[in-house]
C-alpha positions as CSV (number, residue, x, y, z in Angstrom):
1,M,18.8,12.7,72.9
2,I,20.9,14.3,70.3
3,K,24.1,13.2,72.1
4,R,22.8,9.6,72.2
5,N,22.2,9.6,68.4
6,I,25.6,11.0,67.8
7,V,27.3,8.3,69.9
8,L,25.3,5.6,68.0
9,L,26.3,7.0,64.7
10,L,29.9,7.0,65.7
11,L,29.6,3.4,66.7
12,L,28.0,2.3,63.4
13,F,30.3,4.4,61.2
14,P,33.1,1.8,60.9
15,A,30.6,-0.9,60.0
16,L,28.9,1.4,57.4
17,L,32.3,2.2,56.1
18,G,33.2,-1.4,55.7
19,F,30.0,-2.2,53.7
20,S,30.7,0.8,51.5
21,Q,34.0,-0.7,50.5
22,T,32.5,-2.6,47.5
23,P,35.2,-3.5,45.0
24,E,34.9,-2.6,41.3
25,V,34.3,-5.7,39.2
26,K,34.7,-6.2,35.5
27,S,34.0,-9.4,33.6
28,Y,34.1,-10.2,29.9
29,L,34.0,-13.2,27.7
30,L,37.0,-13.9,25.5
31,A,34.7,-15.2,22.7
32,D,31.3,-14.0,21.6
33,S,30.4,-17.3,20.1
34,V,30.5,-20.7,21.9
35,E,30.1,-24.2,20.6
36,I,28.0,-26.7,22.6
37,G,30.3,-28.8,24.8
38,R,33.4,-26.8,24.0
39,P,35.2,-24.8,26.8
40,F,34.9,-21.0,26.7
41,P,36.8,-18.5,29.0
42,L,35.3,-15.9,31.3
43,A,37.8,-13.3,32.5
44,I,37.2,-11.4,35.8
45,T,39.1,-8.4,37.1
46,I,38.6,-7.1,40.6
47,Y,39.8,-3.7,41.9
48,D,39.7,-3.5,45.7
49,T,41.4,-1.9,48.7
50,L,44.0,-3.7,50.6
51,T,41.7,-4.3,53.5
52,L,39.4,-6.8,51.8
53,D,39.8,-10.5,51.2
54,I,38.3,-11.9,48.0
55,L,36.6,-15.3,48.2
56,L,36.1,-16.7,44.6
57,P,34.0,-19.8,43.8
58,D,35.6,-23.1,42.8
59,S,34.6,-26.5,41.4
60,T,32.3,-27.1,44.5
61,S,30.1,-24.1,43.6
62,N,26.9,-24.1,41.6
63,F,27.3,-22.1,38.3
64,S,23.6,-22.2,37.3
65,G,23.8,-24.9,34.7
66,Y,27.3,-24.2,33.3
67,N,29.9,-26.9,33.7
68,F,33.0,-25.8,35.6
69,I,36.2,-27.0,33.9
70,E,39.1,-25.0,35.5
71,K,40.1,-21.7,37.1
72,V,43.3,-19.9,36.3
73,W,44.4,-17.4,38.9
74,F,46.9,-14.6,38.2
75,P,49.1,-13.0,40.9
76,S,47.7,-9.8,42.4
77,V,49.0,-6.4,41.2
78,Y,49.3,-3.5,43.7
79,R,49.0,0.0,42.5
80,N,48.2,3.3,44.4
81,N,47.0,1.5,47.6
82,Q,44.8,-0.7,45.5
83,S,45.1,-4.4,44.5
84,I,44.1,-5.8,41.1
85,D,43.1,-9.5,41.0
86,S,42.5,-11.3,37.8
87,V,41.1,-14.8,37.2
88,V,39.9,-16.7,34.2
89,Y,37.2,-19.3,34.5
90,Y,36.6,-22.0,31.9
91,F,33.1,-23.3,31.4
92,S,31.1,-25.4,29.0
93,T,27.4,-25.5,28.2
94,F,25.1,-28.1,26.8
95,D,22.1,-25.8,26.7
96,I,20.8,-25.4,23.1
97,S,19.4,-21.9,23.7
98,A,20.7,-19.5,21.0
99,I,21.4,-16.6,23.3
100,Q,22.8,-17.2,26.8
101,S,24.3,-15.1,29.6
102,I,26.6,-15.9,32.4
103,S,27.6,-14.3,35.7
104,I,29.2,-15.6,38.9
105,Q,28.9,-14.6,42.5
106,F,31.8,-14.2,45.0
107,Y,32.2,-12.7,48.4
108,T,34.4,-10.1,50.1
109,W,35.5,-10.3,53.7
110,N,36.6,-7.3,55.7
111,G,37.5,-9.2,58.9
112,K,34.0,-8.8,60.4
113,D,31.4,-9.5,57.8
114,S,31.1,-10.7,54.2
115,V,29.4,-9.1,51.2
116,K,28.0,-11.1,48.2
117,I,28.9,-9.6,44.8
118,T,27.6,-10.7,41.4
119,T,29.5,-10.0,38.3
120,P,27.8,-8.2,35.4
121,A,26.1,-10.7,33.1
122,D,27.9,-11.5,29.8
123,T,25.9,-12.6,26.9
124,F,27.1,-14.9,24.2
125,H,25.8,-16.7,21.1
126,V,25.6,-20.5,21.0
127,I,26.7,-22.2,17.7
128,S,24.4,-25.0,17.0
129,K,25.3,-28.0,14.8
130,V,21.7,-28.9,14.3
131,D,19.6,-26.7,12.0
132,H,16.3,-27.7,13.3
133,L,15.0,-29.8,16.1
134,P,11.7,-31.7,15.7
135,D,8.9,-31.0,18.2
136,S,8.4,-34.8,18.8
137,L,9.7,-38.1,17.8
138,S,6.8,-38.6,15.4
139,D,8.2,-35.9,13.2
140,I,11.4,-37.9,12.7
141,H,11.4,-40.2,9.8
142,L,13.5,-43.2,10.9
143,M,14.5,-46.1,8.6
144,E,13.5,-49.4,10.2
145,T,15.7,-52.5,9.7
146,T,15.8,-55.9,11.3
147,A,19.1,-57.0,9.8
148,P,21.8,-57.8,12.3
149,Y,24.5,-55.3,12.7
150,R,28.0,-56.7,13.2
151,V,29.8,-55.0,16.1
152,N,33.6,-54.9,16.0
153,Y,34.8,-55.8,19.4
154,P,38.1,-54.3,20.6
155,I,41.1,-56.7,20.6
156,N,42.0,-57.9,24.0
157,T,45.7,-57.8,23.9
158,T,46.1,-59.4,27.3
159,F,44.4,-62.6,26.1
160,I,46.5,-62.6,23.0
161,Y,49.7,-62.4,25.0
162,I,48.5,-65.1,27.3
163,G,47.7,-67.3,24.3
164,I,51.1,-66.7,22.7
165,A,52.8,-67.5,26.0
166,A,50.8,-70.7,26.4
167,L,51.5,-71.7,22.8
168,I,55.3,-71.2,23.4
169,V,55.1,-73.3,26.6
170,V,53.2,-76.1,24.8
171,L,55.6,-76.1,21.8
172,A,58.6,-76.2,24.2
173,V,57.1,-79.2,26.1
174,L,56.4,-81.0,22.8
175,W,59.9,-80.3,21.6
176,L,61.4,-81.7,24.8
177,I,59.3,-84.9,24.4
178,F,59.3,-85.4,20.6
179,G,62.3,-83.1,19.6
180,K,64.7,-86.0,18.9
181,K,62.1,-87.9,16.8
182,I,61.2,-84.8,14.9
183,R,64.9,-84.1,14.1
184,I,65.4,-87.7,13.0
185,W,62.3,-87.6,10.8
186,W,63.3,-84.4,9.2
187,K,66.8,-85.6,8.4
188,V,65.6,-88.9,7.0
189,R,63.0,-87.1,4.9
190,G,65.7,-84.8,3.5
191,M,68.0,-87.7,2.6
192,N,65.3,-89.6,0.9
193,K,64.3,-86.5,-1.2
194,K,68.0,-86.0,-2.1
195,H,68.3,-89.7,-3.1
196,Q,65.2,-89.5,-5.3
197,A,66.7,-86.4,-7.1
198,F,70.0,-88.2,-7.6
199,K,68.3,-91.3,-8.9
200,I,66.2,-89.4,-11.5
201,T,69.3,-87.6,-12.8
202,F,71.4,-90.8,-12.7
203,I,68.9,-92.8,-14.8
204,Q,68.6,-89.9,-17.3
205,L,72.4,-90.0,-17.8
206,I,72.3,-93.7,-18.3
207,D,69.6,-93.4,-20.9
208,Q,71.7,-90.8,-22.8
209,I,74.6,-93.3,-23.2
210,N,74.9,-94.5,-26.8
211,E,77.6,-95.4,-29.3
212,E,78.3,-91.8,-30.5
213,A,78.6,-90.4,-26.9
214,L,79.8,-93.4,-25.0
215,S,82.8,-92.0,-23.3
216,S,81.5,-88.4,-22.5
217,K,78.1,-89.6,-21.1
218,T,79.7,-92.4,-19.1
219,E,82.1,-89.9,-17.6
220,Q,79.2,-87.5,-16.6
221,M,77.4,-90.4,-15.1
222,I,80.3,-91.6,-12.9
223,I,81.0,-88.0,-11.7
224,H,77.4,-87.6,-10.7
225,W,77.5,-90.9,-8.8
226,K,80.8,-90.1,-7.0
227,S,79.5,-86.6,-6.0
228,Y,76.4,-88.1,-4.4
229,M,78.3,-90.9,-2.7
230,E,80.4,-88.3,-0.8
231,T,77.1,-87.2,0.9
232,L,76.6,-90.7,2.2
233,D,80.2,-91.6,3.1
234,S,83.3,-89.8,4.3
235,V,85.4,-91.3,1.5
236,P,86.5,-88.6,-1.1
237,Y,85.3,-90.6,-4.1
238,Q,86.1,-87.9,-6.7
239,K,89.7,-87.6,-5.7
240,L,90.5,-91.3,-5.7
241,T,91.1,-93.8,-8.4
242,T,89.2,-97.0,-8.9
243,K,92.0,-99.0,-7.2
244,E,92.2,-96.7,-4.2
245,I,88.4,-96.8,-3.7
246,G,88.5,-100.6,-3.8
247,E,91.3,-100.8,-1.2
248,I,89.5,-98.4,1.1
249,K,86.0,-99.9,0.9
250,K,87.4,-103.5,0.6
251,N,84.6,-104.4,-1.7
252,K,85.6,-106.5,-4.7
253,R,82.3,-106.2,-6.5
254,L,82.5,-102.4,-6.3
255,R,86.0,-102.4,-7.6
256,L,85.1,-104.6,-10.6
257,T,82.1,-102.3,-11.3
258,L,84.2,-99.2,-11.3
259,Q,86.8,-101.0,-13.6
260,C,83.9,-101.7,-16.0
261,I,83.1,-97.9,-16.1
262,D,86.8,-97.1,-16.6
263,Q,86.9,-99.4,-19.7
264,A,83.9,-97.7,-21.1
265,I,85.6,-94.3,-20.8
266,Y,89.0,-95.3,-22.0
267,A,88.5,-98.4,-24.1
268,N,84.9,-98.0,-25.5
269,S,83.0,-101.0,-24.0
270,S,79.6,-102.0,-25.2
271,V,76.6,-99.9,-24.2
272,S,74.8,-102.8,-22.6
273,K,77.7,-103.7,-20.4
274,I,78.0,-100.1,-19.3
275,K,74.3,-99.9,-18.4
276,S,74.6,-103.2,-16.5
277,C,77.5,-101.7,-14.5
278,S,75.6,-98.5,-13.9
279,D,72.7,-100.5,-12.3
280,E,75.3,-102.0,-10.0
281,L,76.4,-98.5,-9.0
282,L,72.8,-97.5,-8.3
283,G,72.3,-100.6,-6.2
284,Y,75.4,-99.8,-4.2
285,S,74.3,-96.2,-3.5
286,E,71.0,-97.5,-2.2
287,Q,72.8,-99.9,0.1
288,M,74.9,-97.0,1.4
289,L,71.7,-94.9,1.9
290,S,70.1,-97.7,4.0
291,K,73.2,-97.9,6.2
292,K,73.2,-94.1,6.6
293,L,69.5,-94.0,7.5
294,K,69.9,-96.8,10.1
295,K,72.7,-94.8,11.8
296,I,70.5,-91.7,12.0
297,K,67.6,-93.6,13.4
298,D,69.9,-95.3,16.0
299,G,71.1,-91.8,17.0
300,K,74.6,-92.3,15.8
């Protein structure tokens, strides 16, 4: 009977030895105060023999109400036939209890069986942003209002880009269809505005002609007329004499009108005669403007 018990003890000794190989575990929080919803670290160090495998929990495990964020594993350190494993877990909590504690469970494996080990509980203080929570909603004094509240909707940039692209396409199509008419209209409009400005200044210069300033005001008036005529015609009016202009334009009436102006400048004609000749020049400029506009509208 004694021999039988000794044999049984020898058979069970390796297994008992395996269970006795419980690693030393140390855990500690890196912060004693934790804000609700903010990550906090829990460091764990395991001292064990080289014969054990450590099975630590991961994101698939249940951590008793704490939210697992990540796990940072550090390489094992070997010293005196012993391995030192370190890991830092990051959790968050939404529990409003002022004092809380946390511990985790892991397993060791010796090749035949596993042992569950629980780390020592670490206690921490929860920092609350709310001083006092009411016992019921009836204790909360809410301000009632029926006024509508305007909600600022986010800008949908995709629709904006689509709208801009569509607008560009529409404008391009319209330009292809009406581009020529728009260019003609714009040019005609500019020439009419320029003629109105010339006409106002030209009439003002005519009104300033009198016996005392007959020659100087007449000269200013004819210079202004020649300058404007060069915008309607390719003839360099300001560089040509009256005779040269008459020969180029082959217009007897225009030549006589310019001679009348020359007499006013160099021979002091009457004021009434000068104003009559000035009206002829204004009429001639309007004729030239009409011819110019007709060419533009005809696309020439």
